[in-house]
C-alpha positions as CSV (number, residue, x, y, z in Angstrom):
1,M,0.0,0.0,0.0
2,V,1.0,3.6,-0.6
3,R,0.9,4.3,3.2
4,D,3.7,1.9,3.8
5,H,6.1,3.7,1.4
6,L,5.3,7.4,1.5
7,S,7.7,10.1,2.8
8,S,6.1,12.0,5.6
9,S,8.9,14.1,7.1
10,L,9.6,16.7,4.4
11,L,11.1,20.0,3.5
12,T,8.5,22.6,2.9
13,L,8.8,25.9,0.9
14,D,6.9,29.1,1.5
15,E,4.9,30.8,-1.2
16,M,7.0,34.0,-0.8
17,D,10.4,32.3,-1.1
18,T,12.4,33.4,-4.1
19,L,13.1,30.8,-6.8
20,R,16.8,31.1,-6.0
21,D,16.2,30.4,-2.3
22,S,13.9,27.5,-3.2
23,A,16.5,26.0,-5.5
24,R,19.2,26.3,-2.7
25,L,16.8,24.6,-0.2
26,L,16.1,21.7,-2.6
27,K,19.8,21.2,-3.3
28,R,20.7,21.2,0.4
29,A,17.9,18.6,1.1
30,R,19.0,16.6,-2.0
31,I,15.4,16.5,-3.3
32,T,13.7,17.7,-6.6
33,G,10.4,18.8,-5.3
34,A,8.6,20.0,-2.1
35,P,5.2,21.0,-0.8
36,V,4.5,24.8,-0.6
37,L,2.8,26.4,2.4
38,D,0.8,29.6,2.7
39,G,1.3,30.2,6.4
40,S,0.4,26.8,7.8
41,S,-1.8,25.6,5.0
42,L,-0.7,23.5,2.0
43,S,-1.2,25.5,-1.2
44,G,0.7,23.6,-3.8
45,I,3.9,21.8,-4.8
46,M,7.1,23.0,-6.4
47,S,9.3,20.8,-8.5
48,R,12.5,21.3,-10.5
49,N,10.3,21.1,-13.7
50,D,8.4,24.2,-12.5
51,L,11.7,26.0,-12.1
52,L,12.9,24.7,-15.5
53,R,9.8,26.2,-17.1
54,A,10.4,29.5,-15.5
55,I,13.9,29.7,-16.9
56,D,12.6,28.6,-20.3
57,Q,10.8,31.9,-20.6
58,V,14.1,33.6,-21.5
59,P,14.1,34.0,-25.3
60,S,16.8,32.1,-27.3
61,D,17.8,35.2,-29.2
62,T,18.4,37.3,-26.1
63,T,21.6,39.3,-25.9
64,P,24.2,38.5,-23.3
65,E,23.4,41.7,-21.4
66,A,19.7,41.0,-21.4
67,F,20.3,37.4,-20.5
68,E,22.0,38.3,-17.2
69,T,19.1,40.8,-16.4
70,Q,16.4,38.3,-17.2
71,I,18.0,35.4,-15.2
72,G,18.4,37.8,-12.2
73,E,14.7,38.7,-12.4
74,I,13.7,35.0,-12.5
75,Q,15.9,34.2,-9.5
76,E,13.9,36.9,-7.5
77,Q,10.5,35.6,-8.6
78,N,8.3,34.2,-5.8
79,V,7.4,30.5,-5.6
80,W,3.6,31.3,-5.9
81,Q,4.2,32.7,-9.3
82,V,5.5,29.4,-10.9
83,M,4.4,26.6,-8.6
84,A,1.8,23.9,-9.5
85,D,-1.3,24.5,-7.4
86,S,-3.9,21.9,-6.8
87,P,-1.3,19.0,-6.7
88,I,-2.5,15.6,-7.8
89,T,-3.3,13.5,-4.7
90,I,-3.8,9.8,-3.9
91,P,-5.3,8.1,-0.9
92,P,-2.9,6.1,1.4
93,E,-5.0,3.0,1.2
94,V,-4.5,2.3,-2.5
95,S,-1.9,0.0,-4.0
96,L,1.5,1.0,-5.3
97,M,0.3,-0.1,-8.7
98,A,-2.5,2.3,-8.6
99,A,0.0,5.1,-7.8
100,A,2.2,3.9,-10.7
101,R,-0.7,4.1,-13.1
102,K,-1.7,7.6,-11.9
103,M,1.9,8.8,-12.2
104,Q,2.1,7.4,-15.7
105,E,-1.2,8.8,-16.7
106,K,-0.4,12.3,-15.4
107,K,3.3,12.2,-16.4
108,L,4.4,13.0,-12.8
109,N,7.3,12.0,-10.6
110,R,5.5,12.3,-7.3
111,L,2.0,12.4,-5.8
112,M,0.7,14.0,-2.6
113,V,-0.8,11.4,-0.3
114,K,-4.1,12.7,1.1
115,G,-6.0,11.3,4.1
116,Q,-9.7,10.7,4.4
117,Y,-10.4,14.0,6.1
118,S,-8.2,16.0,3.7
119,S,-5.1,15.9,5.8
120,M,-1.9,15.7,3.8
121,L,0.2,12.7,4.9
122,G,3.2,13.0,2.7
123,I,4.6,12.2,-0.8
124,I,5.0,9.0,-2.8
125,S,7.5,9.2,-5.6
126,S,8.0,7.2,-8.8
127,T,11.4,6.1,-7.3
128,D,9.6,4.7,-4.2
129,V,7.2,2.8,-6.5
130,V,9.7,1.4,-8.9
131,F,12.2,0.2,-6.4
132,T,9.6,-1.4,-4.2
133,M,7.7,-3.1,-7.1
134,L,10.9,-4.5,-8.5
135,G,12.1,-5.9,-5.2
136,T,15.0,-3.4,-4.9
137,D,15.4,-3.0,-1.2
138,A,18.5,-1.8,0.6
139,T,19.8,-5.4,0.9
140,A,19.5,-6.0,-2.8
141,A,21.1,-2.6,-3.7
142,A,24.0,-3.3,-1.2
143,S,24.9,-6.5,-3.2
144,V,25.7,-4.4,-6.3
145,D,29.0,-2.7,-6.8
146,P,28.5,0.5,-8.9
147,S,32.2,0.8,-9.6
148,Q,32.0,-2.3,-11.9
149,Y,29.7,-0.2,-14.2
150,E,31.7,3.0,-14.2
151,Y,32.5,4.8,-17.4
152,K,34.9,7.7,-17.4
153,A,33.8,10.1,-20.2
154,E,36.5,12.3,-21.8
155,L,36.2,15.7,-23.4
156,D,38.2,16.3,-26.6
157,A,40.5,19.2,-26.5
158,E,38.7,21.0,-29.4
159,E,35.5,21.2,-27.2
160,T,36.8,24.1,-25.3
161,E,35.3,27.2,-27.0
162,E,33.6,29.8,-24.9
163,C,29.8,30.1,-25.0
164,A,28.3,33.3,-26.3
165,L,25.5,33.2,-23.8
166,G,25.9,32.2,-20.2
167,S,27.9,29.1,-19.2
168,C,28.5,26.0,-21.2
169,V,27.1,22.5,-20.7
170,R,30.6,21.1,-20.3
171,G,31.0,23.1,-17.0
172,H,28.0,21.4,-15.4
173,M,27.7,17.9,-16.9
174,A,28.7,14.7,-15.0
175,T,31.6,12.8,-16.5
176,D,32.0,10.0,-14.0
177,L,29.1,7.9,-15.1
178,V,27.4,4.6,-14.3
179,C,26.4,2.8,-17.5
180,M,24.1,-0.1,-18.2
181,K,24.3,-3.0,-20.6
182,A,21.4,-3.8,-22.9
183,D,21.2,-7.4,-21.8
184,M,20.7,-6.6,-18.1
185,T,17.4,-7.5,-16.5
186,L,15.1,-4.8,-15.2
187,K,15.7,-5.9,-11.6
188,E,19.4,-5.6,-12.2
189,V,18.9,-2.2,-13.6
190,A,16.8,-1.1,-10.6
191,C,19.4,-2.4,-8.2
192,L,22.2,-0.6,-9.9
193,L,20.2,2.7,-10.1
194,R,19.5,2.5,-6.4
195,A,23.1,1.5,-5.5
196,A,24.5,4.3,-7.6
197,R,21.8,6.8,-6.3
198,V,20.8,7.9,-9.7
199,T,17.4,7.8,-11.5
200,G,18.7,7.2,-15.0
201,A,21.8,6.0,-16.9
202,P,23.2,5.6,-20.4
203,V,23.1,2.2,-22.1
204,I,26.4,1.4,-23.9
205,D,27.8,-1.6,-25.9
206,E,31.0,-3.4,-25.2
207,N,33.0,-0.6,-27.1
208,G,31.4,2.2,-25.2
209,A,29.1,3.3,-28.0
210,L,25.8,4.9,-26.8
211,L,22.8,2.7,-27.5
212,G,20.2,4.5,-25.5
213,V,19.2,5.6,-22.0
214,V,17.1,4.1,-19.3
215,S,15.3,5.9,-16.4
216,R,13.0,5.1,-13.6
217,N,10.2,6.3,-15.8
218,D,11.0,3.6,-18.3
219,L,10.7,1.1,-15.5
220,L,7.5,2.6,-14.3
221,I,6.1,2.3,-17.9
222,A,7.1,-1.4,-18.0
223,L,5.3,-2.1,-14.8
224,T,2.1,-0.3,-15.8
225,N,2.1,-1.8,-19.3
226,R,2.8,-5.4,-18.1
227,I,0.7,-5.6,-15.0
228,S,-2.9,-5.0,-15.8
229,E,-5.6,-4.0,-13.2
230,A,-7.2,-7.4,-13.7
231,V,-3.9,-9.2,-12.8
232,E,-3.5,-6.9,-9.7
233,E,-7.1,-7.6,-8.6
234,A,-6.5,-11.4,-9.1
235,G,-3.5,-11.1,-6.7
236,G,-1.7,-14.3,-5.5
237,D,0.2,-16.3,-8.1
238,A,-1.0,-14.3,-11.1
239,F,0.4,-11.0,-9.7
240,A,3.6,-12.6,-8.5
241,T,4.2,-14.2,-11.9
242,A,3.5,-10.9,-13.7
243,T,5.9,-9.1,-11.4
244,A,8.6,-11.7,-11.9
245,E,8.2,-11.4,-15.6
246,V,8.8,-7.7,-15.5
247,E,11.9,-8.2,-13.2
248,A,13.3,-10.7,-15.7
249,E,12.7,-8.5,-18.8
250,R,15.7,-7.3,-20.7
251,L,16.7,-3.7,-20.6
252,E,16.9,-3.5,-24.4
253,T,13.1,-4.0,-24.7
254,V,12.3,-0.9,-22.6
255,M,15.2,1.6,-22.9
256,S,14.8,4.8,-24.9
257,R,16.7,4.4,-28.2
258,E,18.3,7.3,-30.0
259,P,18.2,9.6,-27.0
260,I,18.2,13.4,-27.5
261,T,21.8,14.7,-27.2
262,I,23.5,18.0,-26.8
263,S,27.1,19.3,-27.4
264,P,29.4,20.1,-24.5
265,G,29.8,23.6,-26.0
266,A,26.1,24.4,-26.1
267,S,24.8,27.0,-23.7
268,M,22.9,26.1,-20.6
269,L,19.9,28.1,-21.9
270,E,19.8,25.9,-25.0
271,A,19.9,22.8,-22.7
272,T,17.0,24.4,-20.6
273,K,14.9,24.8,-23.7
274,I,15.5,21.2,-25.0
275,L,14.7,19.7,-21.5
276,A,11.5,21.8,-21.2
277,R,10.3,21.2,-24.8
278,E,11.0,17.4,-24.7
279,K,9.9,17.0,-21.0
280,L,13.1,15.2,-20.2
281,N,15.1,14.9,-16.9
282,R,18.5,14.4,-18.5
283,L,20.4,14.9,-21.8
284,M,23.2,12.8,-23.1
285,V,26.2,15.0,-23.9
286,T,28.1,13.8,-27.0
287,N,30.9,14.9,-29.2
288,P,29.2,16.5,-32.2
289,Q,31.8,15.1,-34.6
290,T,32.2,11.5,-33.4
291,G,29.0,11.0,-31.4
292,A,31.1,9.7,-28.4
293,L,29.5,10.0,-25.0
294,C,31.1,12.9,-23.1
295,G,28.8,13.2,-20.1
296,I,25.3,13.6,-18.7
297,L,23.5,16.9,-18.0
298,S,20.4,16.6,-15.8
299,S,17.5,19.1,-15.4
300,T,18.6,19.4,-11.8
301,D,22.1,20.5,-12.9
302,V,20.5,23.1,-15.2
303,V,18.1,24.5,-12.6
304,F,20.6,24.8,-9.8
305,A,23.2,26.4,-12.0
306,M,20.8,28.9,-13.7
307,L,19.2,29.9,-10.4
308,G,22.5,30.8,-8.8
309,C,23.2,27.8,-6.6
310,D,25.9,26.2,-8.7
311,Y,28.2,25.1,-5.8
312,S,29.3,21.9,-4.1
313,L,27.5,21.0,-0.8
314,D,31.0,20.1,0.5
315,E,32.2,23.7,-0.2
316,E,29.5,25.5,1.7
317,E,30.2,27.4,4.9
318,E,29.1,25.2,7.8
319,E,26.8,27.9,9.2
320,D,25.1,28.2,5.8
321,A,24.6,24.5,5.1
322,G,21.8,23.7,7.5
323,I,18.1,24.0,6.8
324,D,15.8,26.2,8.9
325,E,13.9,23.8,11.2
326,R,10.7,25.6,10.6
327,R,10.8,24.1,7.1
328,L,11.1,20.5,8.3
329,G,8.5,18.3,9.9
330,N,5.8,15.7,9.4
331,L,3.0,16.9,7.1
332,Y,0.5,15.0,9.2
333,R,0.0,17.6,11.8
334,K,-2.7,20.1,12.8
335,G,-3.1,23.1,10.6
336,I,-1.9,21.6,7.3
337,Y,-4.7,20.5,4.9
């Protein structure tokens, strides 16, 4: 059931927080979305995709001078101006499969869990659903060594030109990657994703050539497509068999082939627009001449960099690293509905 896997002690944002402050709070808490409060009442939810859409409002043909001004104005916008109000909710008594279907139907990464008397109990994420349904608990993840799947991407010397607008993708992409093999089972994929603490990864062949990309959403789609409502209602052996079949399915049958790519020398604004237009959480960064994989740029990387919190958590001043305790706490308390 959803109630057994929701997150109830959460960071909250305030409607009047600036987008820059919100991005900083999300980064410190290492999450990509949080409930938004108006005083003590729940008024909506803010995610990295809401922040991405705000940045996407900057025109592609803007001048460097105008770019800096427009980004500064976006950083100072308030949460209430861009957040998603009326968040999609789900009761705590329903199954994880029901949550998976709603997430897939609405194209969401998280749902608010709402109690019988309108009290908000917490959040259930697609990561919670996928890892649980595919039997990827902490013990299973601990049995996987992510270092065996590491791929060190290299940037060619010629990919060093300066960007005309803002900073370049190469300065923000990840180059120490965990990569999948096409013949892995979906359970193996889920275990590796959890062990490596990522939500998606490139799929490469034995020579390192990029074949595709897999994400938790691909696994979510596999679950919702292969396990029908009738099978879930039947329960017992039928449900166990269907789940086992999904776990044993090969990655090559569900991965996204021909992923959208971007050059290391492209601007972060260009990356923002591609991610927003295609509704993606990550871009494969490839050499435009050879097609070789150079790195990965996530929507989180883009949002944090563009909103002025492009720093390492390890580099923060100790007194600035904490989160105000008023922003933390169990959603299931008096005054929040």
